[in-house]
C-alpha positions as CSV (number, residue, x, y, z in Angstrom):
1,M,-51.5,-14.9,63.4
2,L,-53.4,-16.2,66.5
3,L,-51.7,-19.7,66.4
4,I,-48.5,-18.3,66.3
5,K,-48.9,-16.2,69.6
6,L,-50.7,-18.9,70.6
7,A,-47.7,-21.2,70.2
8,L,-45.3,-19.1,71.4
9,R,-47.1,-18.0,74.9
10,N,-46.8,-21.9,75.3
11,I,-43.3,-22.5,74.7
12,L,-42.3,-19.2,76.7
13,G,-44.4,-20.5,79.4
14,A,-42.7,-24.4,79.9
15,G,-39.9,-22.0,81.2
16,L,-36.2,-23.9,81.8
17,R,-37.4,-26.9,79.7
18,T,-37.8,-25.0,76.5
19,W,-34.7,-23.0,77.2
20,L,-32.7,-26.1,77.7
21,N,-33.9,-27.6,74.5
22,V,-32.7,-24.1,72.3
23,I,-29.6,-24.1,73.4
24,V,-29.0,-28.0,72.3
25,L,-30.6,-27.1,69.4
26,S,-28.5,-24.0,69.1
27,L,-25.2,-26.0,69.0
28,S,-26.5,-27.5,66.3
29,F,-26.5,-24.3,64.4
30,V,-23.1,-22.8,65.4
31,V,-21.5,-26.1,65.5
32,I,-22.6,-27.1,61.8
33,I,-22.2,-23.6,60.2
34,L,-18.5,-23.2,61.8
35,T,-17.5,-26.5,60.5
36,Q,-18.5,-26.2,57.3
37,G,-16.9,-22.7,56.7
38,I,-13.7,-24.3,57.7
39,Y,-13.9,-27.3,55.4
40,K,-14.7,-24.7,52.4
41,G,-12.1,-22.6,53.4
42,M,-9.7,-25.6,53.1
43,E,-10.9,-26.8,50.1
44,D,-10.8,-23.1,48.6
45,Q,-7.4,-22.1,50.2
46,V,-5.8,-25.4,48.8
47,S,-7.6,-25.3,45.4
48,E,-6.3,-21.5,44.6
49,E,-2.4,-22.7,45.7
50,Q,-2.4,-25.9,43.4
51,I,-4.1,-23.9,40.3
52,S,-1.6,-20.7,40.7
53,T,1.7,-23.3,41.4
54,E,0.8,-26.2,39.1
55,Y,-2.7,-26.9,37.2
56,A,-3.5,-23.5,36.2
57,S,-6.5,-24.0,33.8
58,G,-5.7,-27.4,32.8
59,Q,-3.2,-29.5,31.6
60,Y,-2.1,-32.2,28.8
61,W,-0.5,-35.3,30.0
62,S,1.5,-37.6,27.6
63,K,-0.7,-41.2,27.3
64,E,2.9,-42.8,28.3
65,Y,3.2,-40.7,31.6
66,D,2.1,-42.5,34.7
67,P,2.3,-40.5,37.7
68,Y,2.1,-43.9,40.0
69,N,5.2,-45.3,38.2
70,M,8.4,-43.1,38.4
71,V,10.5,-46.4,37.4
72,T,11.0,-45.8,33.8
73,L,9.6,-42.0,34.4
74,E,12.5,-40.7,31.7
75,S,10.7,-42.7,28.9
76,K,7.3,-41.5,29.2
77,Y,7.5,-38.4,27.3
78,S,5.9,-37.4,23.9
79,V,6.5,-34.6,21.3
80,I,5.1,-30.8,22.4
81,P,2.6,-30.4,19.5
82,Q,3.2,-27.5,16.9
83,E,-0.3,-25.8,17.9
84,F,1.7,-24.7,21.6
85,H,4.6,-23.7,20.3
86,S,4.1,-20.6,19.6
87,G,2.2,-20.2,23.7
88,I,5.4,-21.3,24.6
89,K,7.7,-18.7,23.5
90,S,5.2,-16.2,24.9
91,G,5.7,-17.6,28.2
92,E,1.3,-18.4,28.3
93,V,2.1,-22.1,28.1
94,V,4.0,-24.4,30.7
95,A,6.1,-27.1,28.9
96,Q,7.3,-29.6,31.9
97,L,9.8,-32.9,31.7
98,Y,9.8,-35.4,34.0
99,V,13.4,-36.7,34.5
100,P,14.1,-39.2,37.6
101,V,17.3,-38.3,39.5
102,T,19.8,-39.2,42.3
103,S,20.7,-35.9,44.0
104,Y,24.5,-36.3,45.7
105,P,24.8,-33.5,48.2
106,H,27.4,-33.4,50.8
107,G,28.0,-37.1,49.7
108,E,24.4,-38.0,50.6
109,I,22.1,-40.1,48.3
110,I,18.6,-38.1,47.7
111,P,16.7,-39.0,45.3
112,A,14.6,-36.4,43.5
113,L,12.1,-35.5,40.3
114,L,13.8,-33.2,37.8
115,R,11.5,-31.5,36.0
116,G,12.4,-29.3,33.1
117,I,10.8,-26.1,32.3
118,N,10.6,-23.5,29.8
119,N,12.0,-20.6,32.1
120,N,10.1,-17.7,30.2
121,Q,7.2,-19.0,31.6
122,S,4.3,-16.5,33.1
123,L,1.7,-18.7,34.2
124,L,3.1,-20.7,37.4
125,D,4.4,-19.0,40.6
126,I,7.8,-20.4,40.3
127,P,10.5,-18.3,39.6
128,T,12.2,-19.7,36.8
129,N,13.1,-16.8,35.8
130,K,16.2,-17.3,37.8
131,L,17.0,-20.3,35.7
132,V,19.7,-18.5,33.4
133,P,23.3,-19.1,32.9
134,Q,25.7,-18.5,36.0
135,E,29.4,-17.7,36.3
136,S,30.1,-21.2,37.1
137,D,30.1,-24.5,34.7
138,A,27.3,-26.1,36.9
139,I,23.5,-26.3,35.2
140,P,21.3,-23.6,37.4
141,V,18.1,-25.3,39.4
142,V,15.9,-23.8,41.4
143,I,14.1,-25.5,44.5
144,G,11.4,-25.1,47.4
145,K,12.1,-24.4,50.8
146,R,11.7,-28.3,51.7
147,M,14.0,-29.6,49.8
148,A,16.4,-26.9,50.6
149,K,16.2,-27.9,53.7
150,N,16.3,-31.8,53.1
151,L,19.0,-31.4,50.6
152,N,21.0,-28.6,53.2
153,V,21.8,-26.6,50.4
154,E,21.5,-22.8,50.0
155,I,21.6,-20.1,47.2
156,G,25.0,-20.8,45.4
157,S,25.2,-24.5,46.7
158,T,25.8,-27.3,44.4
159,F,25.6,-30.8,44.1
160,T,25.9,-33.5,42.0
161,L,22.9,-34.9,39.7
162,K,23.1,-38.5,38.2
163,W,20.0,-39.3,35.7
164,R,19.2,-41.5,32.5
165,D,18.9,-40.3,29.2
166,A,16.4,-40.8,26.4
167,F,19.0,-43.7,25.0
168,G,19.3,-45.6,28.7
169,S,22.6,-44.2,29.2
170,Y,23.6,-42.9,32.7
171,D,25.5,-39.4,32.7
172,A,25.9,-36.5,35.9
173,K,26.8,-33.1,36.0
174,D,26.9,-30.1,38.9
175,A,24.1,-28.1,39.3
176,I,24.2,-24.9,41.2
177,V,21.2,-23.3,43.7
178,A,19.9,-20.4,41.6
179,D,16.9,-19.4,44.1
180,I,14.6,-20.6,46.8
181,F,11.6,-20.9,46.8
182,Q,8.9,-20.6,49.5
183,T,5.4,-21.8,48.5
184,L,2.6,-23.8,49.9
185,N,2.5,-26.5,47.9
186,P,4.3,-29.6,48.9
187,S,4.0,-31.4,45.2
188,I,6.1,-28.8,43.7
189,D,8.3,-28.7,46.6
190,K,9.3,-31.9,48.4
191,G,11.7,-33.8,46.2
192,Q,11.7,-31.7,43.4
193,I,14.4,-30.0,41.2
194,F,13.9,-27.6,38.8
195,M,15.9,-27.0,35.6
196,A,15.6,-25.0,32.3
197,L,14.5,-27.2,29.3
198,S,17.1,-25.8,27.0
199,D,19.6,-27.2,29.5
200,L,18.0,-30.5,30.2
201,Y,17.3,-31.5,26.4
202,P,21.2,-31.3,25.9
203,L,21.2,-33.8,29.0
204,M,18.2,-35.8,27.7
205,G,19.8,-36.0,23.9
206,K,16.6,-35.2,22.5
207,D,14.9,-32.0,22.0
208,N,10.9,-30.9,21.3
209,I,9.8,-33.0,23.8
210,A,7.7,-33.1,27.8
211,T,5.9,-35.0,29.5
212,I,3.2,-32.4,30.7
213,I,1.7,-29.1,29.3
214,T,-0.4,-26.6,31.2
215,H,-2.2,-24.2,29.4
216,N,-3.9,-20.8,30.6
217,E,-7.5,-19.5,31.0
218,N,-7.5,-18.8,27.0
219,H,-6.9,-22.2,25.4
220,T,-9.6,-24.2,24.3
221,A,-9.4,-28.1,24.8
222,T,-8.3,-30.2,21.8
223,E,-7.5,-33.3,21.3
224,F,-4.1,-34.8,20.1
225,E,-3.2,-38.3,19.3
226,K,-0.3,-38.9,22.3
227,W,-1.6,-36.3,24.7
228,E,-4.5,-36.5,27.0
229,Y,-6.7,-33.6,28.3
230,H,-7.2,-33.0,32.2
231,S,-9.5,-30.0,32.8
232,Q,-8.7,-27.7,35.9
233,Y,-12.1,-30.1,37.5
234,Q,-10.5,-33.0,37.3
235,L,-7.0,-32.3,38.4
236,L,-8.8,-31.0,41.5
237,V,-10.6,-33.9,42.2
238,A,-8.7,-35.6,44.5
239,I,-8.4,-32.1,47.1
240,R,-12.7,-32.4,46.7
241,Q,-13.4,-36.3,47.7
242,M,-10.6,-35.3,50.4
243,I,-12.8,-32.8,52.1
244,Q,-15.4,-34.7,51.4
245,M,-14.0,-37.6,53.4
246,K,-13.4,-35.3,55.8
247,S,-16.8,-33.6,55.8
248,G,-18.0,-37.2,56.4
249,G,-16.4,-37.5,59.9
250,A,-17.9,-34.2,60.5
251,N,-21.0,-35.5,59.7
252,V,-21.5,-37.7,62.5
253,I,-21.0,-34.4,65.4
254,Y,-23.6,-33.4,63.5
255,F,-26.2,-36.1,63.7
256,I,-25.1,-36.4,67.4
257,L,-25.9,-32.9,68.2
258,L,-29.6,-32.8,66.0
259,G,-30.5,-36.2,67.8
260,L,-30.0,-34.7,71.3
261,A,-32.4,-31.3,70.5
262,A,-34.6,-34.1,68.1
263,I,-35.2,-36.2,71.4
264,G,-35.5,-33.3,73.5
265,I,-38.3,-31.7,71.2
266,F,-40.3,-35.1,70.8
267,D,-40.4,-35.9,74.1
268,T,-41.4,-32.3,75.4
269,Q,-44.1,-32.8,72.4
270,I,-45.6,-36.1,73.7
271,L,-45.3,-34.3,77.4
272,S,-47.1,-31.7,76.7
273,M,-49.7,-33.5,74.3
274,W,-50.9,-35.7,77.4
275,R,-50.7,-32.3,80.0
276,R,-52.7,-30.0,77.7
277,R,-55.6,-32.8,77.0
278,K,-58.2,-30.9,78.9
279,E,-56.8,-28.0,76.7
280,M,-56.9,-29.2,73.3
281,G,-60.5,-30.3,74.4
282,T,-61.7,-26.9,75.4
283,L,-60.0,-25.2,72.1
284,M,-61.7,-27.7,70.2
285,A,-64.8,-27.0,71.7
286,L,-64.5,-23.1,70.9
287,G,-64.5,-23.9,68.0
288,M,-60.6,-25.2,66.8
289,T,-60.5,-27.7,64.3
290,R,-58.5,-30.6,64.5
291,F,-56.1,-29.2,61.8
292,K,-55.6,-26.3,63.2
293,L,-55.1,-28.0,66.2
294,V,-52.5,-29.9,64.7
295,M,-50.8,-27.0,63.2
296,L,-50.4,-25.1,67.1
297,F,-48.6,-28.1,68.0
298,T,-46.1,-28.1,64.9
299,L,-45.7,-24.5,65.5
300,E,-44.6,-24.8,69.1
301,G,-41.9,-27.2,67.5
302,S,-40.8,-25.2,64.9
303,I,-40.8,-22.1,67.2
304,Y,-37.7,-23.9,68.8
305,G,-35.8,-23.4,65.7
306,V,-36.5,-19.8,65.3
307,L,-35.5,-19.5,69.5
308,A,-32.6,-21.4,68.7
309,A,-31.3,-19.4,65.1
310,L,-31.6,-16.3,67.7
311,V,-29.1,-17.9,70.5
312,A,-27.3,-19.1,68.1
313,A,-26.6,-15.6,66.6
314,I,-25.8,-14.2,69.6
315,Y,-22.6,-15.7,70.4
316,G,-22.2,-17.7,66.5
317,L,-21.8,-14.4,64.5
318,P,-19.0,-12.9,67.0
319,I,-17.3,-16.4,66.7
320,I,-17.9,-15.9,63.1
321,Y,-16.2,-12.9,63.0
322,A,-13.2,-13.6,65.0
323,L,-12.4,-16.7,62.7
324,Q,-12.4,-14.7,59.3
325,T,-10.6,-11.5,60.5
326,N,-8.1,-13.9,62.6
327,G,-7.9,-17.0,60.5
328,I,-7.5,-20.3,62.5
329,P,-3.7,-20.6,63.5
330,L,-2.0,-24.1,62.7
331,P,0.9,-25.7,63.7
332,D,4.1,-25.3,62.4
333,Y,4.4,-28.6,61.0
334,S,1.1,-27.9,58.7
335,D,3.5,-27.6,56.1
336,N,3.7,-31.5,55.9
337,F,0.5,-32.3,56.0
338,G,0.7,-33.1,52.4
339,I,-1.6,-31.0,51.3
340,A,-1.1,-27.0,50.6
341,M,-2.1,-25.9,53.6
342,S,-1.0,-22.1,55.0
343,T,-0.1,-21.6,59.0
344,I,-3.3,-19.7,58.8
345,L,-6.6,-21.6,57.8
346,W,-8.8,-18.8,56.5
347,P,-13.1,-20.1,56.7
348,I,-15.6,-18.9,54.6
349,Y,-18.9,-18.1,55.8
350,S,-21.4,-16.5,53.0
351,L,-24.9,-16.3,53.6
352,K,-25.9,-19.3,51.5
353,L,-24.3,-21.5,54.3
354,I,-26.2,-19.5,57.0
355,L,-29.2,-19.8,55.1
356,L,-29.5,-23.1,54.1
357,T,-28.0,-24.6,57.2
358,S,-30.8,-22.7,59.5
359,L,-33.2,-23.6,56.5
360,F,-32.4,-27.4,57.1
361,V,-32.3,-27.5,61.1
362,M,-35.7,-25.9,61.2
363,A,-37.1,-27.8,59.2
364,T,-36.2,-31.1,61.0
365,M,-37.5,-29.7,63.7
366,S,-40.8,-29.1,62.3
367,I,-40.8,-32.8,60.7
368,I,-39.8,-33.9,64.2
369,S,-42.3,-31.8,65.9
370,F,-45.3,-33.2,63.7
371,I,-44.7,-37.0,64.1
372,P,-46.1,-36.8,67.6
373,V,-49.3,-34.7,67.0
374,R,-49.9,-35.9,64.2
375,K,-52.5,-38.7,66.8
376,L,-54.5,-35.1,67.1
377,A,-56.2,-35.2,63.9
378,K,-58.3,-38.0,65.4
379,L,-58.9,-36.8,69.2
380,D,-62.4,-36.9,70.4
381,P,-63.3,-33.4,71.9
382,V,-65.8,-35.0,74.9
383,A,-63.0,-37.4,75.7
384,A,-60.2,-34.5,75.8
385,L,-62.5,-32.5,78.1
386,K,-63.0,-35.6,80.7
387,G,-58.9,-35.9,80.5
388,K,-58.9,-39.0,78.5
389,G,-57.9,-39.8,74.9
390,L,-54.6,-39.9,72.6
């Protein structure tokens, strides 16, 4: 306890030099915590939207399906296993058949991906219940708000679809927009058109086929001969990699701020050792061991971290509270980022994040403080009393 009191007195006695180091180090605390909370919020927000609108608890992909090859996509399907029939009938399992099509709204030519889906499904947040017969002979479809803007259509509008069936023959038919839904997930909106499987099967000339099958949390992963299983964790790996890549860029800022604080504390320790040689000799003459002397100077460096945490809390906690309460507004064009982002980003700041960041910064400062004071383990008290040594 005596060492702590003595170290605190020495730190506060340094005056302006101490507070400059503390302010720089507190910026490191605040910037690291704020940035990591933003990335955590972004990852959770995007993941939740992808799960609710597309991935659910996992998917089976036809082994013929290649998401990067759309040229022959209409033939990349497999027969739906018997085990999924009851789930599809109850709406707890979603079967989707992907067919590349060409749409002709207002005389324009716009390529799109037609997704056949069981319209009784309740697993994905897509208004497939609107895919019911209309008064006209046109086939009902639902599209996202972005796609509606691209096609320049509204509810009740009709346009022509041209596709190639399972046997390679081209055909065309009119479609009517039964509903336009709002979603944050661009992968089910941009270039996507949803049609009931019961309407798509006759157009393709085949029945009981699908490209992707999505299941709920009650399903147990099973191996099927012509299907490849993708867990929710695997489906979200691209999102995690994107966040890690962006976090890697932020690490450069962290190292710069920590480096500035570390250099300041390191220089302060070196200067303090040279200026206080006689004091150290006196302390050793009074009975302080070399180990306790090293501990004293290391504690002084560690106290910088404690003071910085307190200063960071004074102005950092109100910022964190404001961000969690109001979020971070994003520009209107944020829906063109290519990920499921809202116009407001909600950061996530957990107690674990704050504690781990604080412990990391304090441990780093303690190590930086210890490096220059190692020489004190060999200090000669007589030489120190004469203002020599080191």
